[in-house]
C-alpha positions in Angstrom: 0.3 -0.2 0.2 1.5 3.4 -0.9 1.7 6.1 2.1 3.5 9.4 2.3 6.5 7.7 3.2 6.7 6.0 -0.2 8.5 8.7 -1.6 9.8 10.5 1.6 13.1 11.3 -0.3 15.3 13.3 2.2 14.7 14.8 5.4 17.3 17.1 5.4 16.5 18.4 2.0 16.8 22.5 2.3 13.6 24.5 2.5 15.0 26.3 -0.4 14.6 23.7 -2.5 11.1 22.7 -1.5 10.2 26.2 -2.9 12.1 28.9 -1.1 11.4 30.2 2.4 8.0 30.8 4.0 7.1 34.7 4.3 7.0 35.9 7.8 3.7 35.0 10.2 2.8 39.0 10.0 2.4 39.2 6.7 -0.8 36.6 7.1 -2.9 39.5 8.6 -1.6 42.1 6.3 -2.2 39.9 3.5 -6.1 39.9 4.8 -6.3 43.3 5.8 -5.1 44.1 1.8 -8.6 41.8 0.6 -10.8 43.7 3.4 -9.2 47.0 1.8 -10.0 46.1 -1.6 -13.7 45.0 -1.0 -13.9 48.6 1.1 -12.8 50.6 -1.3 -14.0 49.0 -4.5 -17.1 46.8 -4.0 -18.8 49.1 -1.0 -18.4 52.6 -3.1 -19.7 50.9 -6.4 -22.8 49.6 -4.7 -23.7 53.1 -3.5 -22.8 54.8 -6.9 -25.3 57.5 -7.6 -25.0 60.2 -10.6 -25.2 63.8 -9.6 -29.2 65.2 -9.2 -29.7 68.1 -11.9 -32.1 70.2 -10.7 -34.9 72.4 -12.2 -33.0 75.8 -12.1 -30.6 73.9 -14.3 -33.2 72.0 -16.3 -32.6 74.7 -19.7 -29.3 72.9 -20.0 -29.8 69.6 -19.8 -32.6 69.0 -22.7 -34.4 65.3 -22.8 -32.7 64.9 -19.4 -34.3 63.7 -16.1 -34.4 66.0 -13.5 -34.4 64.3 -10.3 -35.4 67.4 -8.1 -38.9 67.7 -9.7 -39.2 63.9 -8.6 -38.2 64.9 -5.4 -40.4 67.6 -5.2 -43.6 65.5 -6.1 -43.0 62.5 -3.9 -42.9 64.9 -1.1 -46.2 66.2 -2.0 -47.7 62.2 -2.7 -46.1 61.3 0.6 -48.2 64.0 2.5 -51.0 62.6 1.8 -50.4 60.0 4.1 -51.9 56.1 3.7 -53.6 54.8 0.5 -55.3 51.7 1.0 -56.9 51.0 -1.7 -60.8 51.8 -1.2 -59.8 54.8 1.1 -60.8 58.5 0.2 -56.8 59.1 0.3 -56.1 56.7 -2.4 -59.3 56.9 -4.7 -59.3 60.7 -4.4 -56.4 62.4 -3.1 -53.9 60.2 -4.5 -56.2 60.1 -8.0 -56.2 63.6 -8.0 -52.8 64.3 -7.2 -51.7 62.3 -10.6 -54.3 64.0 -12.7 -53.2 67.3 -11.9 -49.8 66.5 -12.5 -50.3 64.9 -15.8 -52.5 67.9 -16.5 -49.4 70.1 -16.1 -47.6 67.8 -18.1 -50.1 67.6 -21.0 -50.3 71.7 -20.7 -46.3 72.1 -21.3 -46.4 69.4 -23.9 -45.2 69.7 -27.7 -48.6 69.9 -29.2 -47.1 69.8 -32.7 -45.2 66.6 -32.0 -47.5 64.5 -29.4 -51.2 63.4 -28.8 -51.5 62.7 -24.8 -54.6 61.1 -24.0 -55.4 60.6 -20.0 -58.5 58.9 -18.1 -59.5 57.2 -15.0 -60.3 53.7 -15.3 -62.7 51.8 -13.0 -62.4 48.0 -13.5 -64.1 44.9 -12.1 -62.9 41.4 -12.6 -61.7 38.0 -11.2 -59.1 35.2 -10.9 -56.6 32.6 -9.4 -54.0 34.2 -7.1 -51.9 32.5 -3.8 -54.5 29.4 -3.6 -57.6 32.1 -3.3 -59.9 32.7 -5.7 -59.8 36.4 -5.8 -62.4 38.9 -7.2 -62.4 42.8 -7.4 -64.9 45.3 -7.9 -64.5 49.0 -9.0 -60.7 49.1 -8.6 -58.8 52.4 -10.1 -56.8 53.1 -12.7 -54.8 56.6 -14.0 -53.8 55.5 -17.4 -51.8 57.9 -19.8 -51.2 57.4 -23.5 -48.3 59.1 -25.5 -48.0 58.9 -29.1 -46.3 60.8 -31.8 -48.6 62.3 -34.4 -46.6 61.1 -37.3 -46.3 57.5 -35.8 -48.8 55.1 -37.0 -47.8 52.4 -35.1 -50.9 50.7 -33.1 -47.9 48.6 -31.2 -47.4 50.3 -27.3 -44.8 50.0 -24.6 -46.5 49.6 -21.2 -44.9 50.9 -18.3 -46.3 50.1 -14.9 -46.4 51.6 -11.3 -48.8 51.5 -8.4 -49.9 54.4 -6.6 -51.8 52.6 -3.8 -50.2 51.3 -0.4 -49.6 48.8 2.5 -51.3 49.0 5.5 -50.4 52.3 8.1 -47.3 53.5 5.1 -47.0 56.5 3.3 -45.4 54.4 0.5 -42.8 57.1 -0.6 -40.4 54.2 -1.4 -42.9 51.4 -2.3 -44.3 52.9 -5.0 -44.4 56.3 -4.6 -40.9 57.5 -6.1 -41.9 54.9 -8.7 -45.4 57.3 -9.8 -43.0 60.2 -9.5 -39.9 58.9 -11.5 -42.9 57.8 -14.1 -44.9 61.4 -14.4 -41.1 63.0 -14.9 -40.2 60.7 -17.6 -43.8 61.4 -19.4 -42.7 65.1 -18.9 -39.2 64.6 -20.3 -40.7 62.6 -23.5 -43.6 65.4 -23.9 -41.3 68.2 -24.4 -38.6 66.2 -26.7 -38.3 66.2 -30.6 -36.3 62.6 -30.4 -38.1 59.3 -32.2 -41.1 58.0 -30.4 -42.0 55.1 -33.2 -44.3 53.2 -30.9 -47.0 55.2 -28.2 -46.2 54.4 -24.4 -48.6 54.0 -22.3 -47.9 54.8 -18.7 -50.5 53.1 -16.3 -50.6 54.7 -12.5 -52.6 51.4 -11.2 -54.1 52.0 -7.7 -54.5 48.4 -6.3 -51.1 46.3 -6.5 -51.3 45.9 -2.8 -54.9 44.3 -2.6 -53.5 41.3 -4.7 -52.3 43.0 -7.6 -55.8 44.1 -8.6 -55.2 47.2 -10.4 -52.7 45.5 -13.1 -55.3 42.8 -13.7 -58.2 45.4 -14.2 -56.0 47.0 -17.0 -54.7 44.0 -19.0 -58.4 42.2 -19.0 -60.0 45.2 -19.4 -59.0 48.6 -20.8 -59.4 48.9 -24.3 -55.5 49.9 -25.0 -54.4 46.6 -23.4 -54.6 44.6 -26.9 -52.1 47.0 -28.1 -49.5 47.1 -25.5 -46.3 44.4 -26.5 -44.0 44.6 -23.9 -43.3 46.2 -20.1 -41.5 48.3 -17.8 -42.8 47.2 -14.6 -41.6 49.6 -11.4 -41.9 48.2 -8.1 -40.3 48.1 -4.9 -39.4 45.8 -1.9 -37.3 48.5 -0.1 -36.9 52.3 0.3 -35.4 53.6 -2.9 -31.4 53.2 -3.8 -30.2 51.5 -7.0 -33.2 49.6 -8.5 -32.4 46.3 -9.7 -33.6 44.4 -12.7 -34.4 41.0 -11.2 -37.1 39.7 -13.8 -37.0 39.7 -17.2 -39.0 38.0 -20.6 -39.7 35.4 -20.5 -38.4 34.3 -23.0 -37.3 37.5 -24.9 -33.8 38.0 -24.8 -34.0 41.2 -26.9 -35.0 42.8 -24.1 -32.0 41.9 -21.8 -29.8 43.4 -25.2 -31.5 47.1 -24.9 -31.0 47.1 -21.0 -27.1 46.3 -21.4 -26.7 49.2 -24.3 -29.1 51.6 -22.9 -29.3 51.5 -19.1 -26.8 53.8 -18.0 -26.6 52.1 -14.0 -27.2 48.9 -14.7 -28.1 46.1 -11.6 -29.4 42.9 -12.7 -28.2 39.6 -12.2 -29.7 36.2 -13.2 -29.3 34.5 -10.1 -31.8 37.0 -8.4 -34.2 36.0 -11.6 -34.5 32.3 -10.6 -34.0 33.2 -6.8 -37.3 35.2 -7.4 -38.8 33.1 -9.7 -38.5 30.0 -7.2 -39.9 31.9 -4.3 -36.9 32.6 -2.1 -38.3 35.9 -2.3 -41.5 36.5 -0.5 -42.5 39.4 -2.2 -44.4 39.4 -5.5 -45.0 42.3 -8.6 -47.8 43.0 -11.3 -45.0 41.6 -13.9 -46.8 38.1 -13.0 -50.5 39.6 -14.0 -49.1 41.0 -17.4 -47.4 37.7 -17.8 -50.0 35.6 -17.3 -53.3 37.1 -18.3 -51.7 39.7 -20.9 -49.0 37.6 -22.4 -46.6 40.3 -22.1 -42.9 40.2 -21.9 -41.3 42.4 -20.1 -38.0 44.2 -17.5 -39.4 43.9 -13.9 -37.5 46.6 -11.5 -37.7 47.3 -8.1 -35.6 49.4 -5.5 -34.6 46.6 -3.0 -32.5 48.9 -0.4 -33.1 49.5 3.5 -36.2 46.6 3.3 -36.8 47.1 7.0 -39.1 49.6 6.5 -40.7 47.9 3.7 -44.6 48.1 4.5 -44.3 50.5 7.6 -45.0 53.7 8.6 -41.5 54.8 8.4 -41.3 54.5 4.7 -41.7 58.1 4.1 -40.1 60.8 2.5 -37.5 61.3 5.0 -36.1 58.0 4.5 -36.3 57.3 1.0 -32.2 57.3 -0.4 -31.3 60.4 -1.8 -29.6 59.3 -4.9 -32.9 57.4 -6.1 -34.3 60.0 -7.9 -31.9 60.6 -10.6 -30.5 57.2 -10.8 -33.8 55.4 -11.2 -34.8 58.3 -13.4 -32.1 58.3 -15.8 -32.5 54.4 -16.3 -36.4 54.2 -16.8 -36.4 57.5 -19.2 -33.2 55.7 -21.4 -35.4 52.3 -21.5 -38.7 54.0 -22.0 -37.2 55.9 -25.0 -35.4 52.6 -26.6 -38.2 50.1 -26.0 -40.3 52.6 -27.7 -37.9 53.0 -30.6 -37.6 49.4 -30.5 -38.6 47.4 -34.3 -39.1 44.1 -32.4 -42.2 45.7 -30.9 -43.8 44.9 -34.3 -43.8 41.7 -33.8 -42.6 40.6 -30.2 -43.3 37.0 -31.1 -41.2 37.0 -33.7 -38.3 37.3 -31.2 -39.5 34.7 -28.6 -36.3 32.6 -28.4 -35.3 31.6 -25.4 -33.9 32.8 -22.1 -31.3 35.5 -21.4 -28.0 35.0 -18.9 -27.1 38.3 -17.7 -25.1 39.9 -15.0 -23.5 42.8 -14.1 -19.9 44.0 -13.1 -20.3 46.1 -9.8 -22.8 48.3 -11.5 -20.1 49.3 -14.2 -21.4 47.2 -17.0 -23.3 44.5 -18.2 -22.8 41.2 -19.9 -25.6 39.6 -21.6 -25.8 36.6 -23.5 -28.4 33.6 -24.5 -29.3 30.4 -22.8 -27.2 28.4 -25.4 -24.1 30.8 -25.7 -23.6 30.1 -21.8 -23.7 26.5 -22.3 -21.1 26.7 -24.6 -19.4 29.0 -22.8 -19.5 27.4 -19.8 -18.5 24.2 -21.4 -15.6 25.8 -23.1 -14.2 27.9 -19.7 -14.5 24.4 -18.0 -12.6 22.3 -20.3 -9.8 24.9 -20.3 -9.3 24.9 -16.7 -9.2 21.0 -17.0 -6.7 21.1 -19.7 -4.6 24.3 -18.1 -4.6 22.0 -14.7 -3.0 19.1 -16.7 -0.5 20.6 -18.7 0.5 22.6 -15.5 0.9 19.1 -13.3 2.8 17.9 -16.4 5.3 20.9 -16.0 5.7 20.0 -12.0 6.7 16.3 -13.1 9.7 18.3 -15.6 11.1 20.7 -13.2 14.7 19.9 -11.9 14.9 17.8 -8.6 11.0 16.7 -8.9 9.5 13.6 -8.0 8.8 11.2 -10.4 5.6 11.5 -12.3 3.4 8.9 -10.4 4.7 10.6 -7.3 3.8 13.9 -8.6 0.0 12.9 -9.7 -0.4 10.3 -6.3 0.6 13.4 -4.3 -2.1 15.7 -6.2 -4.7 12.8 -6.2 -3.8 13.0 -2.2 -4.4 16.8 -2.5 -7.4 16.3 -3.9 -9.0 14.5 -1.4 -7.7 16.4 1.3 -9.6 19.7 -0.4 -12.2 17.9 -1.3 -12.9 16.9 2.4 -11.9 20.9 3.3 -15.0 21.8 1.6 -17.2 19.3 2.9 -15.7 20.1 6.6 -16.2 23.7 6.0 -19.9 23.5 4.7 -20.4 20.8 7.6 -19.1 23.6 10.2 -21.1 26.6 8.5 -23.9 24.8 8.5 -23.9 23.2 11.7 -23.6 27.0 13.2 -27.0 27.6 11.7 -28.5 24.6 13.3 -26.9 25.4 16.3 -28.3 29.4 16.7 -31.6 28.2 15.7 -31.5 25.8 17.9 -30.5 27.7 21.1 -33.0 30.6 20.2 -30.2 32.7 18.9 -31.4 33.0 14.7 -31.3 36.1 13.1 -28.7 37.4 15.5 -27.5 39.4 12.0 -30.5 41.1 11.1 -29.6 44.4 12.2 -25.9 43.8 12.6 -25.0 42.6 9.3 -21.3 42.2 10.5 -22.3 39.5 12.8 -22.6 36.8 9.5 -18.7 37.8 9.2 -17.9 35.9 12.4 -20.8 33.7 12.2 -20.8 31.8 8.2 -17.8 33.6 6.8 -15.0 33.0 9.5 -16.5 29.5 9.8 -16.1 29.0 6.0 -12.5 30.6 6.0 -11.8 28.0 8.9 -12.6 24.8 7.6 -11.5 25.6 3.8 -7.8 26.3 5.5 -7.2 24.5 8.6 -7.3 20.9 7.2 -4.5 21.5 4.1 -2.6 23.5 6.6 -2.1 20.4 8.4 -1.8 18.5 5.9 1.0 20.3 4.2 2.7 20.4 7.3 3.0 16.6 7.9 4.3 16.1 4.5 6.5 19.2 3.9 9.9 16.7 4.4 8.2 14.0 2.7 8.0 15.4 -1.2 10.3 17.3 -3.4 7.1 19.1 -4.3 8.0 23.0 -4.0 5.9 24.7 -1.5 4.3 27.0 -4.2 3.3 24.0 -6.6 1.7 22.4 -3.1 -0.5 25.5 -3.1 -1.1 25.3 -6.9 -2.2 21.9 -6.1 -4.8 23.2 -3.5 -6.2 25.4 -6.0 -6.0 23.0 -8.8 -8.0 20.5 -6.8 -10.8 23.5 -5.7 -10.8 24.5 -9.4 -12.0 21.2 -10.3 -14.4 21.1 -7.5 -16.2 24.3 -9.1 -15.9 22.9 -12.4 -17.9 20.3 -11.2 -20.8 22.4 -9.6 -20.6 24.3 -13.0 -21.5 21.1 -15.2 -24.2 19.8 -12.1 -25.8 23.3 -12.6 -25.9 23.3 -16.2 -27.1 19.9 -16.2 -30.0 21.1 -13.7 -30.9 23.7 -16.4 -30.2 26.6 -14.3 -29.0 29.5 -16.1 -26.8 30.8 -13.3 -24.2 28.2 -14.0 -22.2 31.3 -15.1 -21.5 32.0 -11.5 -18.7 29.4 -11.1 -18.0 29.8 -14.5 -16.5 34.1 -13.9 -13.9 32.5 -11.1 -13.0 29.4 -13.2 -12.4 31.8 -16.5 -10.2 33.7 -14.0 -8.4 31.3 -12.5 -7.9 29.2 -16.3 -6.4 32.8 -17.2 -3.9 32.7 -14.4 -2.8 29.3 -15.0 -2.6 29.9 -19.0 0.0 32.8 -18.2 2.0 31.2 -15.5 2.5 28.5 -18.2 3.3 30.9 -20.9 5.5 32.8 -18.5 7.3 29.5 -17.5 7.7 28.5 -21.2 9.5 31.8 -22.4 11.2 33.2 -19.1 11.7 29.6 -16.8 10.0 30.9 -14.2 5.8 31.1 -14.0 5.3 34.3 -11.9 2.8 31.9 -9.5 2.2 34.3 -6.9 1.7 38.0 -8.4 -0.1 36.3 -11.5 -2.2 34.2 -9.4 -3.3 37.5 -7.0 -3.4 39.8 -10.1 -6.0 37.4 -11.9 -7.8 36.8 -8.4 -8.7 40.3 -8.2 -11.4 40.3 -10.3 -13.3 37.4 -9.5 -13.3 38.7 -6.0 -14.8 41.8 -6.4 -17.4 40.2 -8.3 -18.4 37.8 -5.2 -17.9 40.0 -3.0 -20.2 42.6 -4.8 -22.7 39.7 -5.0 -22.5 39.1 -1.6 -22.6 42.7 -0.4 -26.1 42.7 -2.6 -27.3 39.6 -1.1 -27.3 40.3 2.5 -28.6 44.2 1.7 -31.1 42.7 -0.1 -32.1 39.1 1.3 -31.9 40.2 5.1 -34.3 42.6 5.8 -36.4 39.8 4.0 -36.2 37.4 6.6 -37.9 39.6 9.0 -41.1 38.4 6.9 -40.5 35.7 5.8 -42.8 33.3 7.8 -42.8 32.0 11.7 -41.6 29.0 10.0 -38.7 30.2 7.9 -34.9 29.1 8.8 -33.2 32.1 8.1 -30.2 31.4 9.1 -29.8 28.4 7.2 -30.7 30.3 4.4 -27.7 32.7 5.1 -25.7 30.2 5.8 -26.3 28.1 3.0 -25.5 31.7 0.7 -22.5 32.5 2.3 -20.9 28.7 1.9 -21.7 28.7 -1.9 -20.4 32.3 -2.4 -17.1 32.0 -0.3 -16.4 29.1 -1.8 -16.2 30.6 -4.9 -13.5 33.2 -4.1 -11.4 31.9 -0.6 -10.9 28.4 -2.5 -8.3 30.2 -4.4 -7.1 33.1 -1.9 -6.8 30.9 1.3 -4.3 28.8 -0.1 -1.8 31.7 0.0 -2.3 31.7 3.8 -0.2 28.2 3.8 2.9 30.3 2.4 2.9 32.2 6.1 4.9 30.5 9.0 2.7 29.6 11.7 -0.4 28.9 9.1 -2.0 26.4 11.1 -2.5 29.2 14.1 -3.4 31.9 11.9 -5.9 30.1 10.3 -7.4 28.8 13.9 -7.8 32.4 14.8 -11.1 32.2 12.0 -12.5 29.5 14.3 -11.8 31.6 17.4 -13.7 34.6 15.6 -16.7 32.3 15.3 -16.8 31.4 18.9 -16.5 35.0 19.9 -19.2 36.1 17.2 -21.3 33.4 18.5 -20.9 34.6 21.9 -22.0 37.6 20.9 -24.8 36.8 19.7 -26.0 35.9 23.0 -25.5 39.3 24.2 -27.3 42.4 23.1 -24.8 42.9 20.4 -26.5 40.7 18.8 -30.3 41.3 19.2 -31.5 41.3 16.2 -34.1 44.4 16.4 -33.8 48.2 16.7 -36.8 50.6 17.1 -37.2 52.2 14.0 -34.3 50.9 12.2 -34.7 46.9 11.6 -37.9 46.2 13.8 -39.2 43.1 14.4 -42.8 42.1 12.5 -46.1 41.2 13.9 -49.8 41.5 12.7 -52.3 42.2 15.4 -55.7 42.0 14.4 -58.6 42.3 16.8 -61.3 40.0 16.2 -64.8 38.9 16.9 -65.7 35.3 15.9 -69.2 34.3 15.7 -69.6 30.5 15.5 -72.8 28.9 14.6 -72.6 25.2 15.0 -74.7 22.3 13.8 -76.8 21.7 16.6 -78.1 25.4 16.4 -75.9 27.0 19.2 -73.7 29.9 18.9 -70.6 30.6 20.2 -68.8 34.0 20.2 -65.0 34.8 21.4 -63.3 38.5 21.1 -59.7 38.9 21.2 -56.1 39.8 19.9 -55.4 37.6 16.9 -51.4 37.8 17.1 -49.9 36.5 14.0 -46.1 36.9 14.1 -44.1 37.0 10.7 -40.4 35.9 11.3 -38.8 33.1 13.7 -37.7 34.8 16.9 -41.6 35.2 18.1 -40.4 33.9 21.6 -38.7 37.1 22.6 -42.4 38.1 23.6 -43.7 35.6 25.8 -43.0 36.7 29.0 -44.5 40.6 28.1 -47.2 41.1 25.3 -47.9 37.2 24.7 -47.7 36.1 28.5 -51.7 35.7 28.0 -52.3 34.1 25.0 -54.3 30.5 24.8 -52.6 27.3 25.0 -51.5 25.5 22.0 -54.6 23.3 22.9 -57.0 26.3 21.8 -55.4 26.4 18.2 -55.9 23.0 17.6 -59.4 22.5 18.9 -60.2 25.4 16.4 -58.4 23.8 13.6 -60.2 20.7 13.8 -63.5 22.3 13.8 -63.2 25.1 11.9 -62.0 25.9 8.1 -58.5 27.2 8.2 -58.8 27.3 12.3 -61.1 30.0 12.4 -59.2 32.8 12.1 -59.8 35.6 10.1 -56.5 35.1 7.6 -56.3 38.4 5.0 -54.9 36.7 1.9 -53.7 33.0 0.6 -49.8 34.1 1.7 -51.2 33.2 5.7 -52.3 29.8 5.2 -48.9 28.3 5.8 -49.0 30.4 8.9 -51.7 29.8 11.0 -50.2 26.8 13.0 -48.1 29.9 14.7 -51.0 31.9 15.2 -51.5 33.1 19.1 -55.1 33.9 20.6 -55.7 36.7 23.6 -59.0 37.0 24.5 -59.9 40.8 25.1 -63.2 43.1 24.9 -65.2 42.9 21.5 -63.9 45.1 18.5 -66.3 47.9 17.1 -67.3 47.8 13.6 -68.4 50.6 11.4 -70.5 48.0 9.6 -71.9 45.1 10.3 -71.7 42.1 8.5 -74.7 41.1 6.8 -75.2 37.4 4.9 -78.7 36.8 3.0 -79.9 33.7 1.2 -81.5 35.1 -1.6 -82.2 31.6 -3.1 -81.8 27.5 -3.2 -82.6 25.7 -6.0 -82.8 22.1 -6.7 -80.9 21.6 -10.2 -81.0 18.0 -10.0 -81.3 15.4 -7.5 -78.3 15.1 -6.5 -77.4 19.1 -7.5 -78.1 22.6 -5.6 -77.3 26.1 -6.2 -77.5 28.4 -3.6 -77.1 32.0 -3.6 -76.0 35.0 -1.3 -75.8 38.5 -0.7 -73.3 40.2 1.6 -72.8 43.7 3.2 -69.8 43.9 5.1 -66.3 46.4 5.1 -64.6 46.6 1.5 -62.3 43.5 2.0 -64.4 40.2 2.8 -62.5 36.6 3.1 -64.8 33.5 2.2 -63.7 30.0 3.2 -65.9 27.4 1.6 -65.3 23.6 3.5 -67.6 20.9 2.0 -68.6 18.1 4.6 -68.1 14.4 3.5 -69.5 13.3 -0.1 -70.4 17.0 -1.1 -68.6 18.4 -3.6 -68.1 21.9 -5.0 -68.6 22.1 -8.7 -69.4 25.8 -9.9 -69.4 29.1 -8.7 -69.5 32.8 -10.0 -66.1 33.5 -9.1 -62.8 32.6 -10.7 -62.8 28.4 -11.2 -59.3 27.6 -11.5 -59.6 26.3 -7.6 -62.2 23.9 -8.8 -60.9 23.1 -12.2 -57.6 22.4 -11.0 -58.9 19.9 -7.6 -57.3 21.6 -5.5 -58.4 20.5 -2.0 -60.7 22.0 0.4 -61.0 24.7 2.4 -61.4 26.9 -0.5 -60.5 30.6 -0.2 -62.2 33.4 -1.9 -60.7 37.0 -1.6 -63.0 39.6 -2.5 -62.1 43.5 -2.6 -64.4 46.4 -3.7 -63.5 50.0 -3.6 -66.5 52.8 -3.2 -69.0 50.4 -3.5 -72.3 50.3 -2.1 -74.2 47.5 -3.8 -74.0 44.4 -1.8 -71.5 41.6 -3.1 -73.5 38.7 -4.5 -72.4 35.5 -5.3 -73.3 31.6 -5.8 -72.0 28.1 -5.5 -73.5 24.9 -7.2 -72.1 21.7 -5.3 -73.5 17.7 -5.5 -74.5 15.7 -3.2 -75.8 12.5 -1.8 -79.2 12.2 -3.6 -80.7 11.1 -0.2 -79.1 14.3 1.1 -81.7 16.5 0.6 -81.7 18.7 3.7 -77.8 19.2 4.1 -75.7 20.2 6.2 -73.6 20.7 3.0 -71.0 22.6 3.9 -69.5 25.2 6.3 -69.1 28.3 4.8 -67.1 31.4 7.2 -66.8 35.2 6.0 -64.0 37.1 7.5 -64.1 41.0 7.2 -61.1 43.1 7.3 -61.0 46.7 8.1 -57.8 47.9 7.3 -57.9 51.6 7.4 -60.2 52.8 10.1 -57.9 53.5 13.0 -60.4 55.8 14.1 -62.8 52.8 15.2 -59.7 51.2 17.6 -60.9 50.6 20.8 -59.3 51.7 23.9 -58.6 48.5 24.9 -56.8 47.5 21.5 -54.8 50.7 21.5 -53.5 49.6 25.0 -52.8 46.4 23.6 -50.5 47.6 20.9 -48.8 49.6 23.7 -47.0 46.9 25.2 -45.1 45.8 21.9 -41.8 47.1 22.7 -40.5 49.8 20.6 -38.3 47.0 18.9 -41.0 45.7 17.2 -43.8 46.8 14.6 -47.0 45.8 14.5 -49.3 45.8 11.3 -52.9 46.3 12.7 -56.5 46.8 12.2 -59.5 44.7 13.0 -61.6 41.9 11.8 -64.9 39.8 11.8 -65.2 36.1 11.6 -68.8 34.3 11.6 -69.1 30.6 10.1 -72.8 28.7 9.5 -73.1 25.2 8.5 -74.9 25.1 5.4 
């Protein structure tokens, strides 16, 4: 059996013969500081780079350019309107009038000799399926503007969309007020320009996105201009300004990314974000889905993502919006609107539907875009080139003067590959183990406010795992080989490169377009090895260290920029990802994946320093220190106004009409946690919650546990619901359900029609009894046609409508069952913008939440009947 001693040649060989003296130990921290400095001077400034704002006083010198100050002034007025829930006076009157007034100013100042501008307020009603719910709506408002050149006969339009409504309690400066004013300014600039506009542009300011994307559905299915729209720019937000990220394109229209690459002056986009979004890693959705599914519109989906901590809170105000947002996003939107409106592809978009695009930006400086088929070819070529260059490099090692026998070199490389594989596995395992431990001991999300905690908890763990085992191997075998230290270090990097090639191949096999991600590192490592080989042939010296380190700068910046993006965007999202999520695990996995791609080519350089094992062990010590810090106030994840913990709190009345004709009435506070650390309140606000048996009993007897769930997204959260008994809420409108008619269609089929008078947000649960099947109803039939399992969830919203909501349903039953019971029906009504009706007990209870929490609160009713 071959062992390391089998190729022990001479324990007294001089160290110079094995690659020169090691560098002094104090160089290791300096080496690391250099890389950290590179990150701080290149990555962070690039992320927060904004163009200089243009002011109204200077616009005469900047024709055809976006004036950021005007958008800023308009946003101040929009934000001052206050909360803009769909159906409220603020949304349906004040905000609509604000937009109409600004459009009127634009029309008055426009080039009437060149442009025709039409505007109107649309009121739409309809029904569709979304998030496990049969959704319907009545009288949703949209403000729609179409601008077209009088000399352009085209009937193919570009659609640009944003929304002006808001979530509960928020003035919505970031989501989505800033996009409203950016669209207004873009419309103004276009209307005064003599630049070409080959296709008309429809600017849709929709008034119902936050209520399950009703406004966009109303436009694309009902408006007279919708059928002419051929492409889309969708503008939304999951934060409070900053640079907008293009996180979704197409689908199947790569030409759109070519226009983005060519015309967006401040690009920020990556295929990885699109694939994460489309695989539900991001707890949000946009109107893009509606336009895609119901209008077959390809497009660009862009959103602000900075400071997601204040997304959908009262802190999403004018003051907190990043100042550079107006000019940066405005210039992008204006440039893309002009470019796509003049795109010949708009005349026949179907002819250009040819697969997906692969795209990414480099530090926001420029875009790289190519087709999915090209990406496969590139990935294969780069992977093969990497493997060939590694093979040649190992061959050269066997040809060096004084080298071990080729068989010994190959054997040593094989052992090094196994050691590196083990190091990667250990690094991943330790990183995941830390995440599991943090979750198990109740210290999850310690990085939520202090993102710097991720460095010690997860990055250092990866560095420690990747470095320690190889360092021990080198120390144990350095006297048993003629292979130079630089060559040994190179072999570890070669081994890591092979592992990255395997990842790239696996991702390609899975059809993941983000296989470009490992390819990027492979490309630069291959360049490094090839250059070393060229120098070796020409100069008889490879210049290993300088060539390798210089070639690692570009991928280091690329991967750390993506890391930084991910942390700034995804960390705030974990605070609203649901009580059953495991955010530490998600973060640990992503950091491990990211870190593996750059650290595997940098950590081995530490082996060149003396006392490398001790230095690498310090990364493990840092991990332990940060775990301890997580248990102190420094690791507490939440902070007042800045990074609050979220809860939904509904003051609720439940009336349960039982099958035995008895009625049970309960009133209390339904508390729905939104993240995983809700145990923080068990000793204070939640000390009087009902035991888990209360929830279990209600889940057994009532559809969806008898809770007033607001949307289909809440369905998976109900098991963590908490109930505290209280005095009853006060309702401005009492729920009144009437059975209008009951008709026997056949011996085993019955139709019942109902009408409801209630608040403007109604949720209906239908839970059929055994041997009863709902066969048809007046709302969207997708749930029934797809054979989804009951209970069924119906969501209805109306805006400023006085008529009662009428609906009917048909069901099949046993012939002998002529009098029922057939099903249980529950009606839940939500009052989201009626704070003036809060009781004192409710206000007092909300006051018991600590200042580091944030409550999204309203009152609701739940009433069920056995039919």
